[in-house]
Backbone as CSV, one residue per row, in Angstrom:
resi,resn,N_x,N_y,N_z,CA_x,CA_y,CA_z,C_x,C_y,C_z
1,UNK,-3.163,-19.470,1.532,-2.480,-18.213,1.165,-2.547,-17.353,2.482
2,UNK,-1.396,-16.667,2.622,-1.051,-15.723,3.919,-1.988,-14.563,3.670
3,UNK,-2.545,-14.121,4.834,-3.482,-13.098,4.771,-2.616,-11.868,4.946
4,UNK,-1.348,-11.924,4.941,-0.305,-10.631,5.221,-0.003,-10.077,4.006
5,UNK,1.126,-10.466,3.497,1.794,-9.710,2.424,2.661,-8.441,2.581
6,UNK,3.322,-8.072,1.718,3.967,-6.831,2.139,5.468,-7.172,2.393
7,UNK,5.969,-8.233,2.103,7.442,-8.748,2.806,8.409,-7.881,1.987
8,UNK,8.387,-7.520,0.846,9.469,-6.623,0.217,9.485,-5.281,0.861
9,UNK,8.165,-4.833,1.154,8.266,-3.595,2.065,9.103,-3.512,3.144
10,UNK,8.756,-4.588,4.010,9.368,-4.934,5.170,11.051,-5.079,5.096
11,UNK,11.419,-5.543,3.972,12.769,-5.850,3.673,13.255,-4.579,3.245
12,UNK,12.683,-3.877,2.642,13.199,-2.573,2.078,13.471,-1.681,3.263
13,UNK,12.590,-1.731,4.195,12.766,-0.869,5.205,13.848,-0.981,6.178
14,UNK,14.115,-2.445,6.218,15.387,-2.694,6.943,16.863,-2.351,6.298
15,UNK,16.781,-2.385,4.934,18.087,-2.238,4.322,18.209,-0.534,4.226
16,UNK,17.095,0.076,4.293,17.174,1.545,4.254,17.480,2.114,5.604
17,UNK,17.290,1.379,6.493,17.727,1.850,7.849,18.812,1.145,8.458
18,UNK,19.908,0.921,7.780,21.187,0.278,8.151,21.485,0.259,9.455
19,UNK,21.849,1.512,9.891,22.225,2.134,11.250,21.254,1.697,12.356
20,UNK,20.153,1.467,12.076,19.078,1.259,13.080,18.619,-0.171,13.050
21,UNK,19.208,-0.988,12.428,18.952,-2.493,12.576,20.014,-3.242,12.617
22,UNK,19.986,-4.394,13.409,21.093,-5.365,13.540,21.824,-5.773,12.350
23,UNK,23.170,-6.168,12.493,23.847,-6.649,11.220,23.268,-7.800,10.722
24,UNK,22.770,-8.559,11.747,22.013,-9.913,11.222,21.026,-9.517,10.559
25,UNK,20.115,-8.755,10.871,18.792,-8.561,10.513,19.026,-8.002,8.886
26,UNK,20.115,-7.098,9.068,20.282,-6.413,7.659,20.938,-7.375,6.578
27,UNK,21.657,-8.531,7.053,22.211,-9.500,6.433,21.167,-10.326,5.815
28,UNK,20.241,-10.868,6.689,19.204,-11.491,6.174,18.304,-11.094,5.073
29,UNK,18.021,-9.759,5.239,17.191,-8.983,4.515,17.680,-8.859,3.185
30,UNK,19.111,-8.677,3.247,19.797,-8.446,1.862,19.888,-9.842,1.124
31,UNK,20.032,-10.884,1.977,19.954,-12.223,1.490,18.549,-12.376,0.596
32,UNK,17.550,-12.239,1.137,16.233,-12.398,0.902,15.973,-11.671,-0.562
33,UNK,16.184,-10.373,-0.425,16.182,-9.581,-1.685,17.036,-9.983,-2.820
34,UNK,18.138,-10.368,-2.517,18.850,-10.955,-3.724,18.626,-12.441,-4.131
35,UNK,17.643,-12.888,-3.537,17.343,-14.205,-3.736,15.933,-14.416,-3.782
36,UNK,15.112,-13.705,-4.305,13.705,-13.645,-4.465,13.223,-15.018,-5.444
37,UNK,12.237,-15.345,-5.294,11.426,-16.274,-6.201,12.020,-17.748,-6.195
38,UNK,12.775,-18.080,-5.093,13.230,-19.372,-5.007,12.138,-20.407,-4.729
39,UNK,12.189,-21.388,-5.474,11.253,-22.551,-5.272,11.373,-23.303,-3.932
40,UNK,12.475,-23.334,-3.429,12.538,-24.349,-2.364,13.369,-23.573,-0.925
41,UNK,13.116,-22.356,-0.744,13.891,-21.687,0.240,13.445,-22.484,1.828
42,UNK,14.319,-22.600,2.351,14.359,-23.338,3.836,15.079,-22.424,4.675
43,UNK,14.823,-22.591,6.003,15.512,-22.013,7.089,17.003,-22.342,7.138
44,UNK,17.063,-23.514,6.783,18.518,-24.130,6.880,19.281,-23.447,5.533
45,UNK,18.704,-23.050,4.405,19.405,-22.690,3.336,20.016,-21.291,3.709
46,UNK,18.983,-20.434,4.216,19.123,-19.027,4.911,20.430,-19.023,6.022
47,UNK,20.222,-19.972,6.828,21.196,-20.206,7.796,22.597,-20.461,7.360
48,UNK,22.713,-21.539,6.371,23.931,-22.025,5.903,24.602,-20.739,4.842
49,UNK,23.609,-20.147,4.006,24.152,-19.026,3.153,24.629,-17.799,3.786
50,UNK,24.112,-17.526,4.805,24.546,-16.172,5.689,25.327,-16.396,6.968
51,UNK,25.644,-17.877,6.991,26.679,-18.001,8.225,26.092,-17.637,9.550
52,UNK,24.862,-17.872,9.735,24.175,-17.808,11.078,23.303,-18.924,11.563
53,UNK,22.835,-18.676,12.726,22.179,-19.946,13.293,20.550,-19.835,12.868
54,UNK,20.168,-20.803,12.753,18.397,-20.870,12.394,17.884,-20.060,13.456
55,UNK,18.294,-20.290,14.539,17.465,-19.569,15.634,17.638,-17.953,15.266
56,UNK,18.647,-17.505,14.730,18.807,-16.093,14.311,17.900,-15.692,12.999
57,UNK,17.491,-16.724,12.324,16.427,-16.454,11.175,15.032,-16.503,11.813
58,UNK,14.880,-17.215,12.773,13.548,-17.358,13.640,13.325,-16.024,14.226
59,UNK,14.390,-15.239,14.854,14.233,-14.060,15.524,13.841,-13.025,14.203
60,UNK,14.600,-13.142,13.422,14.498,-12.218,12.274,12.950,-12.233,11.865
61,UNK,12.488,-13.377,11.562,10.950,-13.535,11.322,10.206,-12.664,12.441
62,UNK,10.398,-13.123,13.536,9.613,-12.426,14.572,9.825,-11.004,14.759
63,UNK,10.952,-10.444,14.361,11.050,-9.084,14.415,10.227,-8.513,13.449
64,UNK,9.800,-9.118,12.334,9.188,-8.583,11.180,7.647,-8.862,11.719
65,UNK,7.215,-9.430,12.714,5.818,-9.538,13.219,5.250,-10.794,12.877
66,UNK,6.222,-11.840,12.550,5.682,-13.193,12.177,5.773,-14.136,13.243
67,UNK,4.984,-15.127,13.402,5.213,-16.065,14.667,6.368,-16.840,14.588
68,UNK,6.860,-17.113,13.068,8.051,-17.707,12.799,8.450,-17.717,11.420
69,UNK,9.467,-18.736,11.112,10.001,-18.785,9.693,8.646,-19.159,8.778
70,UNK,8.034,-20.187,9.185,6.878,-20.805,8.345,6.043,-19.560,7.943
71,UNK,5.623,-18.708,8.871,4.766,-17.696,8.483,5.432,-16.640,7.469
72,UNK,6.681,-16.378,7.767,7.329,-15.609,6.712,7.646,-16.151,5.310
73,UNK,7.605,-17.463,5.446,7.776,-18.420,4.259,6.607,-18.204,3.367
74,UNK,5.491,-18.206,4.006,4.161,-17.992,3.223,3.928,-16.754,2.499
75,UNK,4.715,-15.665,3.064,4.684,-14.364,2.358,5.693,-14.556,1.268
76,UNK,6.890,-15.066,1.542,7.828,-15.093,0.427,7.289,-15.830,-0.777
77,UNK,6.429,-16.950,-0.505,5.952,-17.727,-1.726,4.845,-16.665,-2.392
78,UNK,4.468,-15.754,-1.822,3.398,-15.048,-2.337,4.159,-13.916,-3.370
79,UNK,5.456,-13.716,-3.240,5.929,-12.951,-4.214,6.057,-12.903,-5.492
80,UNK,5.827,-14.345,-5.993,6.007,-14.627,-7.365,4.448,-13.892,-7.892
81,UNK,3.511,-14.120,-7.244,2.095,-13.581,-7.602,2.171,-12.141,-7.507
82,UNK,2.889,-11.334,-6.734,2.932,-9.930,-6.667,3.696,-9.495,-7.752
83,UNK,4.788,-10.255,-8.089,5.539,-9.850,-9.232,4.788,-9.926,-10.624
84,UNK,3.990,-11.051,-10.808,3.154,-11.117,-11.804,2.004,-9.924,-11.966
85,UNK,1.485,-9.560,-10.979,0.806,-8.365,-10.991,1.346,-7.151,-11.535
86,UNK,2.547,-6.805,-11.014,3.366,-5.766,-11.511,3.782,-5.761,-12.834
87,UNK,4.107,-6.966,-13.397,4.282,-7.154,-14.832,3.053,-6.933,-15.810
88,UNK,1.795,-7.275,-15.190,0.630,-6.865,-16.050,0.684,-5.470,-15.886
89,UNK,0.828,-4.648,-14.876,0.696,-3.359,-14.712,1.643,-2.547,-15.655
90,UNK,3.010,-3.083,-15.699,3.811,-2.472,-16.713,3.975,-3.086,-18.034
91,UNK,2.804,-3.773,-18.308,2.774,-4.321,-19.646,4.181,-4.982,-20.355
92,UNK,4.694,-5.775,-19.404,6.226,-6.151,-19.966,6.026,-7.377,-20.800
93,UNK,4.661,-7.782,-21.001,4.464,-8.961,-22.044,4.594,-8.304,-23.448
94,UNK,4.816,-7.102,-23.525,4.868,-6.532,-24.799,6.039,-5.562,-24.901
95,UNK,7.225,-6.282,-24.427,8.477,-5.550,-24.224,8.803,-4.629,-25.567
96,UNK,8.732,-5.227,-26.616,8.891,-4.614,-28.032,8.445,-3.187,-28.116
97,UNK,7.196,-2.997,-27.644,6.675,-1.498,-27.730,7.594,-0.414,-27.073
98,UNK,8.394,-0.989,-26.230,8.941,0.134,-25.149,10.359,0.610,-25.973
99,UNK,10.726,-0.265,-27.038,12.222,0.336,-27.552,11.987,1.615,-28.006
100,UNK,12.952,2.547,-27.646,12.785,4.081,-27.932,12.942,4.265,-29.373
101,UNK,13.500,3.373,-30.036,13.668,3.676,-31.697,12.528,3.087,-32.465
102,UNK,11.555,2.615,-31.670,10.476,1.838,-32.522,9.731,2.947,-33.348
103,UNK,9.422,2.342,-34.830,8.819,3.306,-35.623,7.373,3.568,-35.130
104,UNK,6.771,2.638,-34.467,5.176,2.822,-34.376,5.230,3.414,-32.721
105,UNK,4.283,4.319,-32.645,3.718,4.777,-31.447,4.077,3.681,-30.347
106,UNK,4.551,3.883,-29.290,4.697,2.719,-28.163,3.533,2.722,-27.463
107,UNK,3.286,1.409,-27.046,2.105,1.189,-26.327,2.057,1.783,-24.926
108,UNK,3.083,2.133,-24.041,3.183,2.994,-23.129,2.995,4.409,-23.251
109,UNK,3.419,4.968,-24.424,3.070,6.380,-24.765,1.544,6.625,-24.888
110,UNK,1.028,5.558,-25.736,-0.559,5.769,-25.989,-1.171,5.564,-24.760
111,UNK,-0.777,4.761,-23.915,-1.652,4.471,-22.585,-1.387,5.950,-21.790
112,UNK,-0.354,6.431,-21.792,-0.193,7.748,-21.045,-0.973,8.793,-21.415
113,UNK,-1.096,8.657,-22.829,-2.116,9.783,-23.630,-3.512,9.534,-22.898
114,UNK,-3.913,8.331,-22.792,-5.256,8.098,-22.223,-5.352,8.339,-20.873
115,UNK,-4.318,8.108,-20.102,-4.175,8.449,-18.852,-4.565,10.043,-18.399
116,UNK,-3.802,10.778,-19.365,-3.929,12.231,-19.357,-5.380,12.574,-19.607
117,UNK,-6.084,12.121,-20.461,-7.406,12.234,-20.728,-8.241,12.148,-19.353
118,UNK,-7.898,10.792,-18.960,-8.499,10.397,-17.602,-8.481,11.523,-16.512
119,UNK,-7.338,11.909,-16.265,-6.882,12.938,-15.293,-7.599,14.122,-15.570
120,UNK,-7.582,14.611,-16.815,-8.331,16.023,-17.110,-9.836,15.857,-16.922
121,UNK,-10.638,14.810,-17.068,-11.817,14.452,-16.772,-12.011,14.590,-15.212
122,UNK,-11.150,13.841,-14.601,-11.171,13.791,-13.016,-11.106,15.203,-12.476
123,UNK,-10.220,16.194,-12.999,-9.986,17.324,-12.376,-11.264,18.294,-12.707
124,UNK,-11.609,18.175,-14.042,-12.841,19.062,-14.374,-14.200,18.558,-13.459
125,UNK,-14.148,17.395,-13.265,-15.488,16.836,-12.617,-15.210,16.903,-10.998
126,UNK,-14.221,17.267,-10.617,-13.764,16.980,-9.025,-14.862,17.723,-8.227
127,UNK,-15.351,17.058,-7.118,-16.261,17.502,-6.304,-15.466,17.814,-5.021
128,UNK,-15.718,19.200,-4.887,-14.789,19.693,-3.443,-15.291,19.511,-2.323
129,UNK,-16.699,19.106,-2.354,-17.523,18.739,-1.202,-16.864,17.297,-0.547
130,UNK,-16.369,16.635,-1.349,-15.547,15.294,-0.759,-14.447,15.863,0.066
131,UNK,-13.664,16.601,-0.325,-12.505,17.272,0.352,-12.935,17.920,1.620
132,UNK,-13.966,18.796,1.677,-14.506,19.588,2.716,-15.030,18.413,3.813
133,UNK,-15.783,17.527,3.284,-16.344,16.583,4.317,-15.248,15.768,5.042
134,UNK,-14.236,15.140,4.042,-13.267,14.301,4.738,-12.237,14.979,5.566
135,UNK,-11.880,16.404,5.160,-11.132,17.216,6.198,-11.770,17.558,7.420
136,UNK,-12.995,17.664,7.452,-13.658,17.775,8.905,-13.762,16.629,9.633
137,UNK,-13.747,15.305,8.757,-13.906,14.191,9.593,-12.389,13.522,10.092
138,UNK,-11.388,14.274,9.234,-10.070,14.075,9.762,-9.823,14.964,10.917
139,UNK,-10.252,16.058,11.068,-10.069,17.015,12.032,-10.728,16.532,13.494
140,UNK,-11.862,16.181,13.240,-12.788,15.893,14.516,-12.293,14.197,15.044
141,UNK,-11.783,13.590,14.361,-11.283,12.236,14.895,-10.045,12.238,15.711
142,UNK,-10.177,11.418,16.688,-8.887,11.338,17.590,-7.686,10.724,17.024
143,UNK,-7.636,9.722,16.114,-6.591,9.201,15.687,-6.970,8.791,14.342
144,UNK,-6.095,8.892,13.371,-6.021,8.621,11.688,-5.025,7.438,11.578
145,UNK,-5.591,6.323,10.999,-4.804,5.255,10.381,-4.967,5.283,8.816
146,UNK,-3.936,5.411,8.223,-3.875,5.107,6.749,-3.489,3.475,6.377
147,UNK,-4.383,3.096,5.842,-4.208,1.454,5.644,-4.156,1.353,4.052
148,UNK,-2.945,1.243,3.314,-2.502,0.969,2.151,-1.251,0.186,1.925
149,UNK,-0.905,-0.418,0.792,0.266,-1.029,0.595,0.767,-0.411,-0.695
150,UNK,2.060,-1.124,-1.024,2.572,-0.787,-2.506,2.555,0.640,-2.934
151,UNK,2.085,0.968,-4.045,2.316,2.543,-4.431,1.435,3.303,-3.637
152,UNK,0.014,2.947,-3.313,-0.660,3.678,-2.608,-0.117,4.029,-1.181
153,UNK,0.466,2.978,-0.875,1.017,3.254,0.411,2.213,4.134,0.573
154,UNK,3.057,4.300,-0.662,4.189,5.167,-0.535,3.273,6.640,-0.828
155,UNK,2.368,6.760,-1.518,1.715,8.032,-1.767,1.219,8.564,-0.375
156,UNK,0.587,7.510,0.222,-0.085,7.895,1.639,0.892,8.697,2.534
157,UNK,2.271,8.352,2.602,3.296,8.703,3.335,3.259,10.169,2.987
158,UNK,3.093,10.941,1.896,2.902,12.272,1.585,1.636,12.999,2.418
159,UNK,0.573,12.268,2.440,-0.538,12.760,3.109,-0.022,12.651,4.501
160,UNK,0.375,11.710,5.109,0.718,11.577,6.527,1.495,12.835,6.965
161,UNK,2.679,12.986,6.144,3.730,14.125,6.410,2.990,15.339,6.552
162,UNK,2.022,15.805,5.599,1.436,16.985,5.625,0.521,17.059,6.820
163,UNK,-0.228,16.231,7.198,-1.113,16.130,8.264,-0.479,16.237,9.706
164,UNK,0.671,15.526,9.798,1.588,15.648,10.863,2.046,17.199,11.186
165,UNK,2.506,17.629,9.882,3.114,19.034,9.874,1.907,20.074,10.302
166,UNK,0.618,19.584,9.897,-0.387,20.517,10.281,-0.935,20.213,11.765
167,UNK,-0.373,19.331,12.392,-0.732,19.291,13.878,-1.546,17.972,14.087
168,UNK,-1.890,17.121,13.129,-2.857,16.107,13.266,-2.131,15.042,13.276
169,UNK,-2.285,13.991,14.342,-1.542,12.806,14.450,-2.129,11.720,13.556
170,UNK,-1.192,11.032,12.703,-1.681,10.305,11.767,-0.565,9.022,11.787
171,UNK,-1.215,7.803,11.693,-0.051,6.652,11.430,-0.345,6.048,10.233
172,UNK,0.759,5.577,9.650,0.574,4.923,8.256,1.211,3.600,8.433
173,UNK,0.335,2.556,7.990,0.841,0.976,8.158,0.999,0.516,6.634
174,UNK,2.251,0.566,6.382,2.554,0.034,5.083,2.456,-1.556,4.602
175,UNK,2.245,-2.313,5.723,2.228,-3.794,5.463,0.889,-4.215,6.054
176,UNK,0.262,-5.307,5.478,-1.031,-5.796,6.093,-1.017,-6.330,7.287
177,UNK,0.232,-6.837,7.554,0.522,-7.460,8.834,0.496,-6.349,10.017
178,UNK,1.074,-5.307,9.705,1.013,-3.879,10.682,-0.539,-3.524,10.840
179,UNK,-1.304,-3.480,9.582,-2.570,-3.260,9.604,-3.558,-4.008,10.491
180,UNK,-3.204,-5.451,10.460,-3.955,-6.266,11.221,-3.606,-6.024,12.737
181,UNK,-2.379,-5.662,13.129,-2.296,-5.537,14.409,-2.878,-4.212,14.992
182,UNK,-2.798,-3.121,14.142,-3.274,-1.883,14.572,-4.947,-1.749,14.779
183,UNK,-5.598,-2.730,13.859,-7.066,-2.837,13.974,-7.595,-2.915,15.409
184,UNK,-6.781,-3.879,16.226,-7.154,-4.194,17.637,-7.132,-3.042,18.359
185,UNK,-6.401,-1.860,18.139,-6.357,-0.706,18.975,-7.447,0.342,18.427
186,UNK,-8.228,0.083,17.441,-8.945,1.269,17.033,-10.203,1.319,18.128
187,UNK,-10.399,2.751,18.265,-11.547,3.247,19.133,-12.679,3.787,18.277
188,UNK,-13.623,4.216,18.967,-14.939,4.966,18.456,-14.656,6.161,17.708
189,UNK,-13.619,6.948,18.256,-13.608,8.118,17.573,-12.269,8.113,16.642
190,UNK,-11.781,6.971,16.200,-10.783,6.989,15.434,-11.165,6.885,13.843
191,UNK,-10.442,7.167,12.720,-10.639,7.114,11.555,-9.759,6.155,10.992
192,UNK,-10.230,5.419,9.868,-9.490,4.698,9.061,-9.780,4.906,7.638
193,UNK,-8.565,5.565,6.932,-8.551,5.783,5.583,-8.153,4.558,4.788
194,UNK,-8.801,3.690,4.124,-8.319,2.339,3.660,-8.424,2.779,2.063
195,UNK,-7.198,2.520,1.511,-7.055,2.922,0.144,-6.810,1.474,-0.719
196,UNK,-7.630,1.357,-1.569,-7.502,0.112,-2.540,-8.041,0.645,-4.000
197,UNK,-7.061,1.044,-4.792,-7.236,1.675,-5.971,-8.332,0.723,-6.853
198,UNK,-7.821,-0.536,-6.994,-8.622,-1.284,-8.160,-9.281,-2.609,-7.292
199,UNK,-9.042,-2.861,-6.086,-9.799,-3.735,-5.215,-8.918,-4.901,-4.626
200,UNK,-7.655,-4.983,-4.833,-6.915,-6.140,-4.666,-6.910,-6.070,-2.935
201,UNK,-6.526,-4.597,-2.434,-6.625,-4.692,-0.756,-7.832,-5.039,-0.317
202,UNK,-8.872,-4.436,-0.706,-10.109,-4.692,-0.097,-10.418,-6.199,-0.222
203,UNK,-10.088,-6.908,-1.365,-10.501,-8.330,-1.393,-9.527,-9.218,-0.162
204,UNK,-8.705,-8.533,0.462,-8.282,-9.177,1.863,-9.354,-9.259,2.656
205,UNK,-10.096,-10.079,2.589,-11.487,-10.092,3.204,-11.413,-10.027,4.908
206,UNK,-10.440,-10.758,5.273,-10.111,-10.679,6.836,-9.958,-9.451,7.367
207,UNK,-9.015,-8.814,6.599,-8.614,-7.349,6.945,-9.737,-6.236,6.836
208,UNK,-10.478,-6.369,5.737,-11.532,-5.624,5.624,-12.648,-5.643,6.483
209,UNK,-13.076,-7.027,6.878,-13.911,-7.107,7.893,-13.480,-6.590,9.252
210,UNK,-12.006,-7.012,9.587,-11.630,-6.477,10.778,-11.905,-4.914,10.862
211,UNK,-11.534,-4.305,9.793,-11.392,-2.844,9.950,-13.153,-2.364,9.925
212,UNK,-13.923,-2.865,8.913,-15.216,-2.211,8.906,-16.190,-2.767,10.179
213,UNK,-15.743,-3.864,10.927,-16.425,-4.237,12.127,-15.866,-3.466,13.453
214,UNK,-14.969,-2.783,13.319,-14.421,-2.025,14.580,-15.073,-0.954,14.596
215,UNK,-14.776,-0.281,15.752,-15.679,0.881,16.311,-15.291,2.283,15.570
216,UNK,-14.188,2.106,14.822,-13.671,3.462,14.146,-14.547,3.647,12.765
217,UNK,-14.442,4.869,12.378,-15.046,5.313,11.202,-14.307,4.870,9.984
218,UNK,-14.979,3.986,8.881,-13.919,3.596,7.983,-14.548,4.445,6.543
219,UNK,-13.352,4.832,5.965,-13.469,5.531,4.702,-12.644,4.559,3.567
220,UNK,-13.341,4.354,2.562,-12.563,3.529,1.318,-12.383,4.481,0.319
221,UNK,-11.028,4.614,-0.288,-10.667,5.633,-1.285,-10.391,4.556,-2.208
222,UNK,-11.045,4.655,-3.414,-10.733,3.850,-4.503,-10.964,4.310,-5.908
223,UNK,-10.399,3.728,-6.839,-10.557,3.892,-8.228,-11.651,3.102,-8.898
224,UNK,-12.149,2.163,-7.976,-13.243,1.337,-8.470,-14.181,1.033,-7.367
225,UNK,-15.076,2.057,-7.422,-16.193,2.180,-6.327,-17.168,0.982,-6.264
226,UNK,-17.240,0.179,-7.554,-18.169,-1.083,-7.617,-17.575,-2.362,-7.049
227,UNK,-16.295,-2.254,-6.579,-15.695,-3.513,-5.954,-16.440,-4.368,-4.986
228,UNK,-16.436,-5.425,-4.898,-17.003,-6.359,-3.805,-16.512,-5.970,-2.624
229,UNK,-17.328,-5.947,-1.487,-17.009,-5.614,-0.013,-16.876,-4.036,0.259
230,UNK,-16.849,-3.236,-1.017,-16.909,-1.770,-0.607,-17.930,-1.382,0.078
231,UNK,-19.163,-1.795,-0.086,-20.285,-1.386,0.735,-20.118,-1.488,2.124
232,UNK,-19.415,-2.512,2.649,-18.941,-2.476,3.979,-18.610,-1.354,4.928
233,UNK,-18.038,-0.289,4.086,-17.343,0.733,4.643,-18.342,1.948,4.984
234,UNK,-18.159,2.818,5.995,-18.901,3.774,6.277,-19.191,4.692,5.098
235,UNK,-18.050,4.942,4.489,-17.876,5.969,3.372,-17.136,5.480,2.109
236,UNK,-17.412,5.752,1.022,-16.713,5.568,-0.283,-16.437,6.811,-0.903
237,UNK,-15.189,7.042,-1.146,-14.837,8.330,-1.864,-14.081,7.679,-3.467
238,UNK,-14.853,7.875,-4.531,-14.421,7.371,-5.600,-13.546,8.451,-6.278
239,UNK,-12.567,7.896,-6.789,-11.494,8.803,-7.653,-12.005,9.017,-8.909
240,UNK,-13.131,9.554,-9.048,-13.627,9.852,-10.490,-14.139,8.594,-11.201
241,UNK,-14.388,8.694,-12.338,-15.056,7.626,-13.176,-13.825,6.402,-13.160
242,UNK,-14.135,5.127,-13.242,-13.244,4.092,-13.238,-12.770,3.881,-14.612
243,UNK,-11.752,4.747,-14.959,-11.100,4.649,-16.345,-9.903,3.661,-16.345
244,UNK,-8.927,3.883,-16.940,-7.793,3.149,-17.012,-7.175,2.836,-15.574
245,UNK,-6.831,1.676,-15.372,-6.079,0.980,-14.313,-5.046,2.001,-13.869
246,UNK,-4.052,2.331,-14.886,-2.985,3.222,-14.745,-3.291,4.393,-14.087
247,UNK,-4.281,5.045,-14.370,-4.840,6.384,-14.011,-4.975,6.493,-12.589
248,UNK,-5.359,5.272,-11.874,-5.562,5.507,-10.452,-4.567,6.120,-9.464
249,UNK,-3.365,5.685,-9.765,-2.346,6.369,-8.908,-2.028,7.785,-8.873
250,UNK,-2.244,8.130,-10.012,-2.194,9.723,-10.275,-3.345,10.459,-9.907
251,UNK,-4.321,9.881,-10.078,-5.561,10.407,-9.402,-5.646,10.557,-7.890
252,UNK,-5.039,9.342,-7.337,-4.948,9.406,-5.837,-3.988,10.763,-5.355
253,UNK,-2.970,10.695,-5.976,-1.983,11.770,-5.659,-2.687,13.222,-5.939
254,UNK,-3.236,13.355,-6.955,-4.117,14.647,-6.984,-5.001,14.870,-6.022
255,UNK,-5.820,13.711,-5.702,-6.816,13.867,-4.698,-6.078,14.291,-3.067
256,UNK,-5.086,13.603,-3.044,-4.233,14.035,-1.663,-3.788,15.410,-1.733
257,UNK,-3.289,15.940,-2.853,-2.946,17.353,-3.085,-4.080,18.378,-2.682
258,UNK,-5.087,17.971,-3.219,-6.520,18.698,-2.814,-6.706,18.548,-1.359
259,UNK,-6.771,17.633,-0.843,-6.889,17.308,0.432,-6.158,18.147,1.456
260,UNK,-4.634,17.934,1.256,-3.851,18.399,2.178,-3.844,20.012,2.024
261,UNK,-3.971,20.517,0.804,-4.092,21.937,0.701,-5.172,22.503,1.509
262,UNK,-6.385,21.789,1.377,-7.611,22.442,1.884,-7.471,22.253,3.476
263,UNK,-6.864,21.069,3.944,-6.791,20.883,5.281,-5.947,21.710,5.932
264,UNK,-4.755,22.112,5.270,-3.697,22.786,5.897,-4.106,24.415,5.943
265,UNK,-4.724,24.831,5.082,-5.364,25.981,4.998,-6.439,26.292,6.094
266,UNK,-7.255,25.449,6.409,-8.485,25.422,7.212,-8.274,24.904,8.600
267,UNK,-7.556,24.279,8.895,-7.439,23.526,10.131,-6.080,23.509,10.906
268,UNK,-5.028,24.012,10.198,-3.471,24.000,10.650,-3.597,25.185,11.797
């Protein structure tokens, strides 16, 4: 299994920056996104279907940070597992409950009502000392690195934007490949905010060990503080009680709202 992951994010970045990427890179990225989950994708298949050389496909893989197409293919083959995890999150195994004309209360509506209760408890029990301590740690650190993928990674961009506006340099690495590379540059006075809501990101053992064994201070922000390997981090910030899985991303957004509000007022 590849230690990387995040291929769709990399492809997404390419198609969203068409004017900043080569036509060939855009062509290959578009092709892969239109042909996800193929069982026998080969470098020759891409070359023939896109009317380009195999060398161009190899360069494309290297531009994404892979050693070659074989490494990229490992991440491509992981996409089915990533899709399956998303299907579980979206409860698509029970699609009938999502019909708007359903006579019974839909499963998704019922779940959101439970999420609201989780969030209400989270806000009422919120510990502002966590915000104060983390804000000070951010302020006194030389460089901040945000390590998150998928939805937490997208939410982290909001934190990055506010901290940059407040004058604090922050880098956000949306793929694990980029995170692996950045670990090598961590120094003693740097800070890593490692975000793993339910634990799948932390369970990337090689990455977790690389971060926690570096000289930087490591902080785990999580919805599941009892996860394995969590104790390796210097600090753990729990997002309230470990309630419904779906609640985690909303709690993370609220936590970042608290954090950016406090930091901007006190340190910008």
